[in-house]
N, CA, C and O atoms as a GROMACS GRO file, in nm:
protein
  616
    1MET      N    1   8.720   9.730  -5.522
    1MET     CA    2   8.598   9.668  -5.566
    1MET      C    3   8.630   9.540  -5.643
    1MET      O    4   8.562   9.439  -5.627
    2GLY      N    5   8.732   9.545  -5.727
    2GLY     CA    6   8.768   9.429  -5.807
    2GLY      C    7   8.819   9.314  -5.722
    2GLY      O    8   8.796   9.198  -5.755
    3ALA      N    9   8.889   9.346  -5.611
    3ALA     CA   10   8.940   9.242  -5.524
    3ALA      C   11   8.826   9.167  -5.456
    3ALA      O   12   8.833   9.045  -5.440
    4ILE      N   13   8.724   9.239  -5.417
    4ILE     CA   14   8.608   9.175  -5.353
    4ILE      C   15   8.536   9.086  -5.454
    4ILE      O   16   8.495   8.974  -5.420
    5LYS      N   17   8.520   9.134  -5.576
    5LYS     CA   18   8.453   9.056  -5.680
    5LYS      C   19   8.532   8.930  -5.712
    5LYS      O   20   8.474   8.822  -5.730
    6LYS      N   21   8.664   8.942  -5.719
    6LYS     CA   22   8.750   8.827  -5.748
    6LYS      C   23   8.742   8.725  -5.634
    6LYS      O   24   8.739   8.604  -5.659
    7PHE      N   25   8.738   8.773  -5.510
    7PHE     CA   26   8.730   8.684  -5.395
    7PHE      C   27   8.603   8.601  -5.398
    7PHE      O   28   8.606   8.480  -5.378
    8PHE      N   29   8.488   8.668  -5.423
    8PHE     CA   30   8.362   8.595  -5.426
    8PHE      C   31   8.350   8.504  -5.548
    8PHE      O   32   8.284   8.400  -5.540
    9SER      N   33   8.412   8.539  -5.659
    9SER     CA   34   8.409   8.450  -5.774
    9SER      C   35   8.491   8.324  -5.748
    9SER      O   36   8.455   8.216  -5.793
   10LYS      N   37   8.602   8.337  -5.674
   10LYS     CA   38   8.680   8.219  -5.638
   10LYS      C   39   8.601   8.127  -5.545
   10LYS      O   40   8.602   8.005  -5.561
   11ILE      N   41   8.532   8.188  -5.448
   11ILE     CA   42   8.452   8.108  -5.355
   11ILE      C   43   8.341   8.035  -5.430
   11ILE      O   44   8.318   7.917  -5.405
   12SER      N   45   8.272   8.104  -5.521
   12SER     CA   46   8.163   8.039  -5.594
   12SER      C   47   8.214   7.929  -5.685
   12SER      O   48   8.148   7.827  -5.702
   13SER      N   49   8.332   7.948  -5.746
   13SER     CA   50   8.385   7.842  -5.833
   13SER      C   51   8.423   7.719  -5.752
   13SER      O   52   8.402   7.607  -5.798
   14VAL      N   53   8.477   7.738  -5.632
   14VAL     CA   54   8.511   7.624  -5.546
   14VAL      C   55   8.384   7.553  -5.502
   14VAL      O   56   8.379   7.430  -5.500
   15LEU      N   57   8.281   7.630  -5.466
   15LEU     CA   58   8.157   7.567  -5.422
   15LEU      C   59   8.088   7.491  -5.535
   15LEU      O   60   8.031   7.385  -5.511
   16LEU      N   61   8.092   7.544  -5.656
   16LEU     CA   62   8.027   7.476  -5.768
   16LEU      C   63   8.101   7.349  -5.810
   16LEU      O   64   8.041   7.261  -5.872
   17ARG      N   65   8.228   7.339  -5.779
   17ARG     CA   66   8.302   7.216  -5.811
   17ARG      C   67   8.278   7.106  -5.709
   17ARG      O   68   8.301   6.989  -5.739
   18SER      N   69   8.232   7.141  -5.588
   18SER     CA   70   8.209   7.039  -5.488
   18SER      C   71   8.084   6.958  -5.524
   18SER      O   72   7.995   7.008  -5.594
   19ARG      N   73   8.079   6.836  -5.479
   19ARG     CA   74   7.980   6.740  -5.524
   19ARG      C   75   7.838   6.770  -5.475
   19ARG      O   76   7.744   6.763  -5.554
   20GLY      N   77   7.821   6.804  -5.350
   20GLY     CA   78   7.687   6.825  -5.296
   20GLY      C   79   7.628   6.960  -5.331
   20GLY      O   80   7.506   6.974  -5.342
   21VAL      N   81   7.712   7.059  -5.348
   21VAL     CA   82   7.664   7.194  -5.370
   21VAL      C   83   7.633   7.219  -5.517
   21VAL      O   84   7.549   7.302  -5.549
   22SER      N   85   7.701   7.148  -5.608
   22SER     CA   86   7.685   7.176  -5.751
   22SER      C   87   7.543   7.147  -5.801
   22SER      O   88   7.498   7.209  -5.897
   23SER      N   89   7.473   7.054  -5.737
   23SER     CA   90   7.337   7.023  -5.780
   23SER      C   91   7.232   7.104  -5.703
   23SER      O   92   7.112   7.087  -5.726
   24ALA      N   93   7.275   7.190  -5.612
   24ALA     CA   94   7.182   7.267  -5.530
   24ALA      C   95   7.094   7.360  -5.612
   24ALA      O   96   6.975   7.370  -5.582
   25PRO      N   97   7.146   7.431  -5.715
   25PRO     CA   98   7.056   7.519  -5.790
   25PRO      C   99   6.940   7.444  -5.857
   25PRO      O  100   6.829   7.497  -5.865
   26GLN      N  101   6.964   7.322  -5.906
   26GLN     CA  102   6.856   7.246  -5.967
   26GLN      C  103   6.753   7.204  -5.862
   26GLN      O  104   6.633   7.203  -5.890
   27ARG      N  105   6.799   7.170  -5.742
   27ARG     CA  106   6.707   7.130  -5.638
   27ARG      C  107   6.630   7.249  -5.583
   27ARG      O  108   6.514   7.234  -5.543
   28LEU      N  109   6.692   7.367  -5.581
   28LEU     CA  110   6.627   7.484  -5.525
   28LEU      C  111   6.530   7.551  -5.621
   28LEU      O  112   6.448   7.632  -5.578
   29SER      N  113   6.539   7.520  -5.751
   29SER     CA  114   6.452   7.589  -5.847
   29SER      C  115   6.305   7.558  -5.820
   29SER      O  116   6.222   7.648  -5.828
   30PHE      N  117   6.271   7.432  -5.789
   30PHE     CA  118   6.133   7.398  -5.758
   30PHE      C  119   6.089   7.466  -5.629
   30PHE      O  120   5.978   7.517  -5.620
   31GLY      N  121   6.176   7.465  -5.529
   31GLY     CA  122   6.144   7.530  -5.402
   31GLY      C  123   6.127   7.680  -5.418
   31GLY      O  124   6.041   7.740  -5.354
   32ARG      N  125   6.210   7.741  -5.503
   32ARG     CA  126   6.201   7.884  -5.526
   32ARG      C  127   6.068   7.919  -5.593
   32ARG      O  128   6.004   8.017  -5.556
   33VAL      N  129   6.028   7.839  -5.694
   33VAL     CA  130   5.901   7.865  -5.762
   33VAL      C  131   5.785   7.848  -5.666
   33VAL      O  132   5.691   7.928  -5.667
   34ALA      N  133   5.790   7.746  -5.583
   34ALA     CA  134   5.682   7.724  -5.486
   34ALA      C  135   5.676   7.838  -5.384
   34ALA      O  136   5.568   7.883  -5.348
   35LEU      N  137   5.791   7.882  -5.339
   35LEU     CA  138   5.794   7.991  -5.242
   35LEU      C  139   5.745   8.122  -5.303
   35LEU      O  140   5.667   8.194  -5.240
   36GLU      N  141   5.788   8.153  -5.425
   36GLU     CA  142   5.742   8.276  -5.490
   36GLU      C  143   5.592   8.275  -5.514
   36GLU      O  144   5.525   8.377  -5.496
   37SER      N  145   5.538   8.161  -5.556
   37SER     CA  146   5.394   8.155  -5.579
   37SER      C  147   5.317   8.165  -5.448
   37SER      O  148   5.210   8.226  -5.444
   38THR      N  149   5.368   8.106  -5.342
   38THR     CA  150   5.303   8.115  -5.211
   38THR      C  151   5.301   8.259  -5.161
   38THR      O  152   5.200   8.308  -5.112
   39VAL      N  153   5.415   8.326  -5.174
   39VAL     CA  154   5.423   8.466  -5.131
   39VAL      C  155   5.329   8.553  -5.214
   39VAL      O  156   5.264   8.642  -5.160
   40THR      N  157   5.321   8.527  -5.343
   40THR     CA  158   5.232   8.605  -5.429
   40THR      C  159   5.086   8.586  -5.389
   40THR      O  160   5.012   8.684  -5.378
   41VAL      N  161   5.044   8.462  -5.368
   41VAL     CA  162   4.905   8.434  -5.330
   41VAL      C  163   4.873   8.497  -5.194
   41VAL      O  164   4.766   8.557  -5.178
   42LEU      N  165   4.964   8.483  -5.097
   42LEU     CA  166   4.939   8.541  -4.965
   42LEU      C  167   4.935   8.694  -4.969
   42LEU      O  168   4.856   8.757  -4.900
   43THR      N  169   5.020   8.753  -5.050
   43THR     CA  170   5.021   8.898  -5.062
   43THR      C  171   4.891   8.949  -5.121
   43THR      O  172   4.833   9.045  -5.071
   44ILE      N  173   4.845   8.886  -5.228
   44ILE     CA  174   4.719   8.927  -5.290
   44ILE      C  175   4.604   8.908  -5.191
   44ILE      O  176   4.515   8.993  -5.183
   45PHE      N  177   4.604   8.798  -5.117
   45PHE     CA  178   4.499   8.773  -5.020
   45PHE      C  179   4.499   8.880  -4.910
   45PHE      O  180   4.393   8.933  -4.876
   46LEU      N  181   4.616   8.910  -4.855
   46LEU     CA  182   4.624   9.008  -4.748
   46LEU      C  183   4.587   9.148  -4.797
   46LEU      O  184   4.516   9.221  -4.727
   47LEU      N  185   4.633   9.186  -4.916
   47LEU     CA  186   4.598   9.317  -4.969
   47LEU      C  187   4.448   9.331  -4.996
   47LEU      O  188   4.389   9.435  -4.970
   48SER      N  189   4.387   9.224  -5.050
   48SER     CA  190   4.243   9.230  -5.075
   48SER      C  191   4.164   9.234  -4.944
   48SER      O  192   4.062   9.302  -4.935
   49THR      N  193   4.211   9.162  -4.842
   49THR     CA  194   4.146   9.166  -4.710
   49THR      C  195   4.156   9.306  -4.649
   49THR      O  196   4.058   9.357  -4.596
   50ILE      N  197   4.273   9.367  -4.657
   50ILE     CA  198   4.291   9.502  -4.603
   50ILE      C  199   4.205   9.602  -4.679
   50ILE      O  200   4.142   9.689  -4.619
   51LEU      N  201   4.202   9.590  -4.812
   51LEU     CA  202   4.122   9.681  -4.893
   51LEU      C  203   3.974   9.669  -4.859
   51LEU      O  204   3.906   9.771  -4.844
   52LEU      N  205   3.923   9.547  -4.848
   52LEU     CA  206   3.783   9.528  -4.813
   52LEU      C  207   3.753   9.579  -4.673
   52LEU      O  208   3.647   9.636  -4.649
   53SER      N  209   3.845   9.558  -4.578
   53SER     CA  210   3.824   9.607  -4.442
   53SER      C  211   3.816   9.758  -4.438
   53SER      O  212   3.734   9.814  -4.366
   54VAL      N  213   3.901   9.825  -4.516
   54VAL     CA  214   3.900   9.971  -4.519
   54VAL      C  215   3.774  10.021  -4.588
   54VAL      O  216   3.718  10.123  -4.547
   55LEU      N  217   3.727   9.952  -4.690
   55LEU     CA  218   3.604   9.994  -4.757
   55LEU      C  219   3.483   9.979  -4.666
   55LEU      O  220   3.393  10.064  -4.668
   56VAL      N  221   3.480   9.873  -4.586
   56VAL     CA  222   3.368   9.850  -4.496
   56VAL      C  223   3.376   9.941  -4.373
   56VAL      O  224   3.275   9.995  -4.329
   57TYR      N  225   3.497   9.956  -4.318
   57TYR     CA  226   3.515  10.034  -4.196
   57TYR      C  227   3.632  10.132  -4.217
   57TYR      O  228   3.746  10.098  -4.188
   58PRO      N  229   3.603  10.252  -4.267
   58PRO     CA  230   3.710  10.346  -4.306
   58PRO      C  231   3.799  10.392  -4.191
   58PRO      O  232   3.915  10.427  -4.216
   59ASN      N  233   3.751  10.394  -4.068
   59ASN     CA  234   3.830  10.442  -3.955
   59ASN      C  235   3.910  10.330  -3.888
   59ASN      O  236   3.955  10.347  -3.775
   60LEU      N  237   3.929  10.219  -3.954
   60LEU     CA  238   3.995  10.104  -3.895
   60LEU      C  239   4.138  10.136  -3.851
   60LEU      O  240   4.174  10.110  -3.736
   61PHE      N  241   4.218  10.192  -3.938
   61PHE     CA  242   4.358  10.216  -3.907
   61PHE      C  243   4.377  10.330  -3.807
   61PHE      O  244   4.463  10.322  -3.720
   62THR      N  245   4.297  10.435  -3.819
   62THR     CA  246   4.312  10.546  -3.726
   62THR      C  247   4.273  10.505  -3.584
   62THR      O  248   4.339  10.544  -3.487
   63GLU      N  249   4.167  10.429  -3.571
   63GLU     CA  250   4.127  10.384  -3.438
   63GLU      C  251   4.224  10.280  -3.383
   63GLU      O  252   4.250  10.278  -3.262
   64PHE      N  253   4.277  10.195  -3.468
   64PHE     CA  254   4.378  10.099  -3.423
   64PHE      C  255   4.502  10.171  -3.373
   64PHE      O  256   4.555  10.137  -3.267
   65ALA      N  257   4.550  10.270  -3.449
   65ALA     CA  258   4.671  10.342  -3.409
   65ALA      C  259   4.647  10.421  -3.280
   65ALA      O  260   4.734  10.423  -3.193
   66ALA      N  261   4.531  10.485  -3.269
   66ALA     CA  262   4.501  10.561  -3.146
   66ALA      C  263   4.489  10.469  -3.026
   66ALA      O  264   4.540  10.500  -2.918
   67GLY      N  265   4.424  10.356  -3.042
   67GLY     CA  266   4.412  10.261  -2.933
   67GLY      C  267   4.545  10.200  -2.894
   67GLY      O  268   4.574  10.182  -2.776
   68PHE      N  269   4.626  10.168  -2.993
   68PHE     CA  270   4.757  10.110  -2.966
   68PHE      C  271   4.845  10.210  -2.892
   68PHE      O  272   4.916  10.173  -2.799
   69TYR      N  273   4.840  10.336  -2.934
   69TYR     CA  274   4.923  10.438  -2.870
   69TYR      C  275   4.875  10.468  -2.728
   69TYR      O  276   4.957  10.490  -2.639
   70SER      N  277   4.745  10.468  -2.706
   70SER     CA  278   4.693  10.501  -2.573
   70SER      C  279   4.715  10.387  -2.474
   70SER      O  280   4.720  10.412  -2.354
   71LYS      N  281   4.727  10.265  -2.520
   71LYS     CA  282   4.742  10.150  -2.430
   71LYS      C  283   4.887  10.107  -2.413
   71LYS      O  284   4.915  10.017  -2.334
   72THR      N  285   4.980  10.168  -2.485
   72THR     CA  286   5.120  10.128  -2.480
   72THR      C  287   5.202  10.239  -2.417
   72THR      O  288   5.242  10.333  -2.485
   73SER      N  289   5.226  10.229  -2.286
   73SER     CA  290   5.300  10.334  -2.218
   73SER      C  291   5.448  10.339  -2.258
   73SER      O  292   5.503  10.449  -2.262
   74PRO      N  293   5.516  10.227  -2.288
   74PRO     CA  294   5.654  10.240  -2.335
   74PRO      C  295   5.664  10.317  -2.467
   74PRO      O  296   5.761  10.390  -2.491
   75LEU      N  297   5.564  10.301  -2.552
   75LEU     CA  298   5.565  10.376  -2.678
   75LEU      C  299   5.547  10.525  -2.650
   75LEU      O  300   5.610  10.608  -2.715
   76GLN      N  301   5.460  10.558  -2.555
   76GLN     CA  302   5.442  10.698  -2.519
   76GLN      C  303   5.570  10.758  -2.462
   76GLN      O  304   5.606  10.871  -2.494
   77GLY      N  305   5.637  10.682  -2.378
   77GLY     CA  306   5.764  10.729  -2.320
   77GLY      C  307   5.870  10.749  -2.426
   77GLY      O  308   5.946  10.846  -2.422
   78PHE      N  309   5.876  10.657  -2.522
   78PHE     CA  310   5.973  10.670  -2.630
   78PHE      C  311   5.944  10.792  -2.714
   78PHE      O  312   6.035  10.868  -2.749
   79MET      N  313   5.816  10.813  -2.748
   79MET     CA  314   5.780  10.928  -2.830
   79MET      C  315   5.807  11.058  -2.755
   79MET      O  316   5.849  11.156  -2.816
   80GLN      N  317   5.783  11.061  -2.624
   80GLN     CA  318   5.809  11.182  -2.546
   80GLN      C  319   5.959  11.211  -2.540
   80GLN      O  320   6.000  11.326  -2.554
   81SER      N  321   6.040  11.107  -2.519
   81SER     CA  322   6.185  11.129  -2.515
   81SER      C  323   6.237  11.170  -2.652
   81SER      O  324   6.330  11.250  -2.661
   82LEU      N  325   6.180  11.116  -2.758
   82LEU     CA  326   6.219  11.157  -2.893
   82LEU      C  327   6.184  11.304  -2.918
   82LEU      O  328   6.264  11.378  -2.974
   83ALA      N  329   6.066  11.344  -2.876
   83ALA     CA  330   6.025  11.484  -2.892
   83ALA      C  331   6.114  11.577  -2.810
   83ALA      O  332   6.152  11.684  -2.856
   84ASP      N  333   6.148  11.536  -2.687
   84ASP     CA  334   6.236  11.618  -2.604
   84ASP      C  335   6.374  11.631  -2.666
   84ASP      O  336   6.434  11.738  -2.663
   85GLY      N  337   6.424  11.523  -2.723
   85GLY     CA  338   6.555  11.527  -2.789
   85GLY      C  339   6.554  11.619  -2.910
   85GLY      O  340   6.650  11.693  -2.932
   86LEU      N  341   6.448  11.614  -2.988
   86LEU     CA  342   6.440  11.701  -3.106
   86LEU      C  343   6.429  11.848  -3.065
   86LEU      O  344   6.486  11.934  -3.131
   87VAL      N  345   6.356  11.875  -2.957
   87VAL     CA  346   6.346  12.013  -2.908
   87VAL      C  347   6.482  12.063  -2.861
   87VAL      O  348   6.518  12.178  -2.887
   88SER      N  349   6.558  11.978  -2.792
   88SER     CA  350   6.689  12.022  -2.744
   88SER      C  351   6.786  12.043  -2.860
   88SER      O  352   6.867  12.135  -2.856
   89ILE      N  353   6.778  11.960  -2.964
   89ILE     CA  354   6.862  11.980  -3.083
   89ILE      C  355   6.826  12.110  -3.152
   89ILE      O  356   6.915  12.185  -3.194
   90ALA      N  357   6.697  12.138  -3.164
   90ALA     CA  358   6.653  12.263  -3.229
   90ALA      C  359   6.697  12.384  -3.149
   90ALA      O  360   6.740  12.483  -3.208
   91SER      N  361   6.687  12.378  -3.018
   91SER     CA  362   6.730  12.493  -2.937
   91SER      C  363   6.881  12.510  -2.944
   91SER      O  364   6.931  12.623  -2.941
   92GLY      N  365   6.955  12.400  -2.953
   92GLY     CA  366   7.100  12.410  -2.971
   92GLY      C  367   7.137  12.473  -3.103
   92GLY      O  368   7.228  12.555  -3.110
   93LEU      N  369   7.066  12.436  -3.208
   93LEU     CA  370   7.092  12.497  -3.339
   93LEU      C  371   7.056  12.645  -3.339
   93LEU      O  372   7.124  12.726  -3.402
   94ASP      N  373   6.948  12.680  -3.269
   94ASP     CA  374   6.910  12.821  -3.258
   94ASP      C  375   7.017  12.902  -3.186
   94ASP      O  376   7.040  13.018  -3.218
   95SER      N  377   7.082  12.840  -3.088
   95SER     CA  378   7.182  12.915  -3.012
   95SER      C  379   7.313  12.931  -3.090
   95SER      O  380   7.383  13.030  -3.069
   96ILE      N  381   7.347  12.839  -3.178
   96ILE     CA  382   7.474  12.852  -3.252
   96ILE      C  383   7.457  12.922  -3.386
   96ILE      O  384   7.557  12.954  -3.451
   97ALA      N  385   7.334  12.945  -3.431
   97ALA     CA  386   7.312  13.006  -3.562
   97ALA      C  387   7.372  13.146  -3.574
   97ALA      O  388   7.435  13.174  -3.677
   98PRO      N  389   7.359  13.236  -3.475
   98PRO     CA  390   7.421  13.368  -3.492
   98PRO      C  391   7.573  13.362  -3.502
   98PRO      O  392   7.634  13.435  -3.580
   99GLY      N  393   7.635  13.274  -3.424
   99GLY     CA  394   7.780  13.259  -3.432
   99GLY      C  395   7.824  13.207  -3.567
   99GLY      O  396   7.925  13.251  -3.622
  100PHE      N  397   7.749  13.113  -3.622
  100PHE     CA  398   7.780  13.060  -3.754
  100PHE      C  399   7.767  13.169  -3.860
  100PHE      O  400   7.850  13.179  -3.950
  101ARG      N  401   7.664  13.250  -3.848
  101ARG     CA  402   7.644  13.359  -3.944
  101ARG      C  403   7.758  13.459  -3.936
  101ARG      O  404   7.809  13.503  -4.039
  102ASN      N  405   7.799  13.495  -3.815
  102ASN     CA  406   7.909  13.589  -3.800
  102ASN      C  407   8.040  13.532  -3.855
  102ASN      O  408   8.118  13.604  -3.917
  103ALA      N  409   8.065  13.403  -3.831
  103ALA     CA  410   8.186  13.342  -3.884
  103ALA      C  411   8.182  13.337  -4.036
  103ALA      O  412   8.284  13.360  -4.101
  104PHE      N  413   8.067  13.308  -4.093
  104PHE     CA  414   8.054  13.303  -4.239
  104PHE      C  415   8.072  13.442  -4.299
  104PHE      O  416   8.137  13.456  -4.403
  105GLU      N  417   8.016  13.544  -4.235
  105GLU     CA  418   8.034  13.680  -4.285
  105GLU      C  419   8.179  13.724  -4.274
  105GLU      O  420   8.226  13.804  -4.355
  106GLY      N  421   8.251  13.672  -4.173
  106GLY     CA  422   8.392  13.707  -4.159
  106GLY      C  423   8.477  13.648  -4.268
  106GLY      O  424   8.582  13.703  -4.301
  107LEU      N  425   8.434  13.535  -4.327
  107LEU     CA  426   8.511  13.473  -4.435
  107LEU      C  427   8.496  13.547  -4.567
  107LEU      O  428   8.586  13.542  -4.652
  108VAL      N  429   8.385  13.615  -4.585
  108VAL     CA  430   8.360  13.686  -4.710
  108VAL      C  431   8.438  13.818  -4.707
  108VAL      O  432   8.439  13.888  -4.606
  109SER      N  433   8.501  13.849  -4.816
  109SER     CA  434   8.580  13.972  -4.825
  109SER      C  435   8.490  14.093  -4.810
  109SER      O  436   8.371  14.089  -4.842
  110THR      N  437   8.548  14.202  -4.762
  110THR     CA  438   8.470  14.324  -4.744
  110THR      C  439   8.437  14.389  -4.878
  110THR      O  440   8.346  14.472  -4.885
  111ARG      N  441   8.508  14.354  -4.984
  111ARG     CA  442   8.477  14.409  -5.116
  111ARG      C  443   8.350  14.348  -5.175
  111ARG      O  444   8.279  14.413  -5.251
  112LEU      N  445   8.322  14.223  -5.138
  112LEU     CA  446   8.202  14.155  -5.190
  112LEU      C  447   8.085  14.183  -5.097
  112LEU      O  448   8.103  14.191  -4.976
  113PRO      N  449   7.966  14.197  -5.152
  113PRO     CA  450   7.849  14.212  -5.063
  113PRO      C  451   7.827  14.082  -4.985
  113PRO      O  452   7.853  13.973  -5.035
  114SER      N  453   7.779  14.097  -4.866
  114SER     CA  454   7.758  13.981  -4.780
  114SER      C  455   7.649  13.891  -4.838
  114SER      O  456   7.554  13.939  -4.901
  115LEU      N  457   7.664  13.762  -4.816
  115LEU     CA  458   7.565  13.668  -4.867
  115LEU      C  459   7.436  13.670  -4.784
  115LEU      O  460   7.333  13.619  -4.827
  116THR      N  461   7.444  13.728  -4.668
  116THR     CA  462   7.324  13.734  -4.584
  116THR      C  463   7.249  13.864  -4.601
  116THR      O  464   7.143  13.883  -4.542
  117GLU      N  465   7.304  13.955  -4.680
  117GLU     CA  466   7.238  14.082  -4.705
  117GLU      C  467   7.221  14.097  -4.856
  117GLU      O  468   7.274  14.018  -4.934
  118GLY      N  469   7.147  14.197  -4.895
  118GLY     CA  470   7.136  14.226  -5.036
  118GLY      C  471   7.013  14.163  -5.099
  118GLY      O  472   6.919  14.121  -5.032
  119ASP      N  473   7.018  14.159  -5.231
  119ASP     CA  474   6.904  14.115  -5.310
  119ASP      C  475   6.881  13.966  -5.294
  119ASP      O  476   6.975  13.886  -5.298
  120LEU      N  477   6.756  13.929  -5.276
  120LEU     CA  478   6.720  13.789  -5.259
  120LEU      C  479   6.750  13.708  -5.386
  120LEU      O  480   6.795  13.594  -5.377
  121LEU      N  481   6.725  13.766  -5.502
  121LEU     CA  482   6.750  13.697  -5.628
  121LEU      C  483   6.899  13.669  -5.646
  121LEU      O  484   6.936  13.562  -5.693
  122TRP      N  485   6.985  13.764  -5.609
  122TRP     CA  486   7.129  13.743  -5.621
  122TRP      C  487   7.175  13.629  -5.532
  122TRP      O  488   7.256  13.546  -5.574
  123ARG      N  489   7.123  13.623  -5.409
  123ARG     CA  490   7.159  13.514  -5.318
  123ARG      C  491   7.112  13.379  -5.372
  123ARG      O  492   7.183  13.280  -5.363
  124TYR      N  493   6.991  13.376  -5.428
  124TYR     CA  494   6.938  13.253  -5.485
  124TYR      C  495   7.024  13.205  -5.601
  124TYR      O  496   7.059  13.087  -5.608
  125VAL      N  497   7.060  13.296  -5.692
  125VAL     CA  498   7.142  13.260  -5.807
  125VAL      C  499   7.280  13.212  -5.761
  125VAL      O  500   7.334  13.116  -5.816
  126PHE      N  501   7.336  13.279  -5.662
  126PHE     CA  502   7.466  13.238  -5.611
  126PHE      C  503   7.460  13.096  -5.554
  126PHE      O  504   7.547  13.014  -5.583
  127CYS      N  505   7.359  13.066  -5.473
  127CYS     CA  506   7.346  12.932  -5.413
  127CYS      C  507   7.323  12.825  -5.520
  127CYS      O  508   7.380  12.716  -5.511
  128GLN      N  509   7.241  12.855  -5.620
  128GLN     CA  510   7.218  12.760  -5.727
  128GLN      C  511   7.346  12.734  -5.807
  128GLN      O  512   7.376  12.620  -5.842
  129ASN      N  513   7.420  12.840  -5.834
  129ASN     CA  514   7.545  12.826  -5.908
  129ASN      C  515   7.647  12.746  -5.827
  129ASN      O  516   7.715  12.659  -5.882
  130ALA      N  517   7.657  12.774  -5.697
  130ALA     CA  518   7.750  12.699  -5.613
  130ALA      C  519   7.711  12.552  -5.607
  130ALA      O  520   7.798  12.465  -5.615
  131ALA      N  521   7.583  12.523  -5.594
  131ALA     CA  522   7.538  12.384  -5.590
  131ALA      C  523   7.568  12.313  -5.722
  131ALA      O  524   7.608  12.196  -5.721
  132ALA      N  525   7.550  12.381  -5.834
  132ALA     CA  526   7.579  12.321  -5.964
  132ALA      C  527   7.727  12.292  -5.978
  132ALA      O  528   7.766  12.185  -6.026
  133TRP      N  529   7.812  12.386  -5.936
  133TRP     CA  530   7.956  12.364  -5.945
  133TRP      C  531   8.001  12.250  -5.855
  133TRP      O  532   8.082  12.167  -5.896
  134VAL      N  533   7.950  12.245  -5.734
  134VAL     CA  534   7.989  12.136  -5.643
  134VAL      C  535   7.947  12.001  -5.699
  134VAL      O  536   8.024  11.905  -5.694
  135SER      N  537   7.826  11.993  -5.753
  135SER     CA  538   7.778  11.867  -5.811
  135SER      C  539   7.862  11.826  -5.930
  135SER      O  540   7.900  11.709  -5.944
  136ALA      N  541   7.892  11.922  -6.018
  136ALA     CA  542   7.969  11.890  -6.137
  136ALA      C  543   8.111  11.847  -6.101
  136ALA      O  544   8.163  11.750  -6.157
  137LEU      N  545   8.173  11.917  -6.008
  137LEU     CA  546   8.310  11.880  -5.969
  137LEU      C  547   8.313  11.745  -5.897
  137LEU      O  548   8.407  11.668  -5.914
  138ALA      N  549   8.210  11.716  -5.816
  138ALA     CA  550   8.204  11.586  -5.750
  138ALA      C  551   8.186  11.474  -5.852
  138ALA      O  552   8.248  11.368  -5.838
  139ALA      N  553   8.103  11.496  -5.954
  139ALA     CA  554   8.084  11.394  -6.058
  139ALA      C  555   8.213  11.374  -6.137
  139ALA      O  556   8.249  11.260  -6.166
  140LEU      N  557   8.281  11.482  -6.171
  140LEU     CA  558   8.407  11.468  -6.244
  140LEU      C  559   8.514  11.397  -6.160
  140LEU      O  560   8.588  11.314  -6.212
  141ALA      N  561   8.521  11.429  -6.032
  141ALA     CA  562   8.618  11.362  -5.945
  141ALA      C  563   8.585  11.214  -5.933
  141ALA      O  564   8.676  11.130  -5.932
  142TYR      N  565   8.458  11.180  -5.923
  142TYR     CA  566   8.419  11.039  -5.914
  142TYR      C  567   8.456  10.964  -6.040
  142TYR      O  568   8.512  10.854  -6.034
  143VAL      N  569   8.426  11.023  -6.156
  143VAL     CA  570   8.456  10.956  -6.283
  143VAL      C  571   8.606  10.939  -6.299
  143VAL      O  572   8.652  10.835  -6.347
  144LYS      N  573   8.682  11.040  -6.261
  144LYS     CA  574   8.827  11.034  -6.280
  144LYS      C  575   8.890  10.932  -6.186
  144LYS      O  576   8.983  10.861  -6.227
  145ASN      N  577   8.843  10.923  -6.062
  145ASN     CA  578   8.912  10.841  -5.963
  145ASN      C  579   8.852  10.703  -5.941
  145ASN      O  580   8.925  10.610  -5.905
  146PHE      N  581   8.722  10.686  -5.961
  146PHE     CA  582   8.659  10.562  -5.919
  146PHE      C  583   8.594  10.481  -6.030
  146PHE      O  584   8.560  10.364  -6.008
  147SER      N  585   8.577  10.536  -6.147
  147SER     CA  586   8.506  10.459  -6.250
  147SER      C  587   8.605  10.375  -6.329
  147SER      O  588   8.721  10.412  -6.348
  148ASN      N  589   8.556  10.262  -6.375
  148ASN     CA  590   8.637  10.176  -6.461
  148ASN      C  591   8.599  10.206  -6.606
  148ASN      O  592   8.481  10.214  -6.640
  149THR      N  593   8.700  10.221  -6.688
  149THR     CA  594   8.669  10.244  -6.829
  149THR      C  595   8.647  10.112  -6.898
  149THR      O  596   8.721  10.016  -6.876
  150TYR      N  597   8.546  10.107  -6.981
  150TYR     CA  598   8.512   9.982  -7.047
  150TYR      C  599   8.559   9.983  -7.193
  150TYR      O  600   8.523   9.895  -7.271
  151ARG      N  601   8.638  10.083  -7.228
  151ARG     CA  602   8.688  10.088  -7.364
  151ARG      C  603   8.804   9.992  -7.377
  151ARG      O  604   8.887   9.979  -7.286
  152SER      N  605   8.810   9.924  -7.488
  152SER     CA  606   8.923   9.834  -7.512
  152SER      C  607   9.039   9.915  -7.568
  152SER      O  608   9.020  10.000  -7.656
  153ARG      N  609   9.155   9.891  -7.519
  153ARG     CA  610   9.272   9.965  -7.564
  153ARG      C  611   9.328   9.898  -7.690
  153ARG      O  612   9.338   9.776  -7.699
  154LYS      N  613   9.362   9.983  -7.787
  154LYS     CA  614   9.414   9.929  -7.914
  154LYS      C  615   9.561   9.956  -7.927
  154LYS      O  616   9.621   9.918  -8.027
   0.00000   0.00000   0.00000
């Protein structure tokens, strides 16, 4: 991360020393203000127009969406193929679920009660505890390996 930051700081320092680019922020400030004010005015105008249209004609968006969907056959084909793909994924997951359950039960020792059987409260507490431990260990690993300490060494 530090190497990337150093690289971009070198590029920006070189660009700011060049003659034509160093005055660019002063020239762009007026353009930026004009652009931001234009976007703000247009946004307020469009939002007020949409709000008034919905107040006058409440079924505007539903009829637009229904008409657009009924007149656009490529959109219908895309939605049908998307639905078919989701159905095939769901059926695939349904077919592998028993095997996954059997493999998971095989990993649990015979001395421990199975996680798929027994009291519902015990299973809930176990899953919550496991999730808490995984989150805590992931946070500790991240802090240990990836965070920069901002303390000054004495």
